[in-house]
C-alpha angles and dihedrals in degrees: 000000000000138000116249118258090257092050092049092049090048091050089053092049091052092045090050090057091052095045113013116201146113089279090085095059088040089057093050091050091047087056092048092049092049092048094048093049093044090054087065098043118082113234097022122112109226093202093053090045090052094049097047088046091053092049102041095099099034090119088076086079089077095091145354117273131005116008116190124228101260091045097050092041095053097036090051090050093050093046093052093045090052088055092048092248098133095161091055090043090057092055091049087059100043106036097082097044109072091163090051110186091010089063089071107060087134137059110256119230102201125073091235093055092044090055092045092049092050090051097045094046089058095044132096113199118241129192094275091054090050092045096055092041086057098041091048086064095045099050128077129168092262097048135281134333138183115265095253091057093049092050091052090048092053091047092051089056102041108015127235112314128191110271096025095114093049088051091051090053090053090050092053089048091053089048091056091044092058094039089058090053093044097046090224142058118289086230090065091071100043111095118241093347092149091061100040093046089063094053117102109195118176115265112270117253122203115253121246119251094259093053113079097172119107113249122199 
């Protein structure tokens, strides 16, 4: 099951009040990218793609400020499951793990990561998983960018981490996968991507507890 579009947008609005940040606009743009691509791919439902794109980062509502990957992934999954939105919950789990089972060549120490690993190890990716994994890398808070630009942006914020390059290769593979189905470039359906790709805003930094204003 899924929330309606209005419910998903309302959830993002509430979450943005709990934890302000560019992640909210990023989530909206992820949904737009997913919908636009799905409209060109036979067999995909654009409305479902839009909704799961909107909801993929909803776990960032869990607290004010920076929320790490395992926390926002698992908290988003739990939140959606509590609401009965199992299709959105699945995307909360899979969107950050492009390598899927190959991400977990180690034994996690935290309870969140243990739960994520158990889920991912028993999961086979479908086209919606792939779509949001891709769109998560195409959408920023100020619009849409080519994959190379997004990867540089993430690296500027977090530094190079082990496995990044392999993840990038998977993302390019997913791009080619959907482009073959679409019969055109994914960039053809992302509004104003040529302009926004050339923008170079400073990397976002989490606000301090006493600062409740959104900073982008």
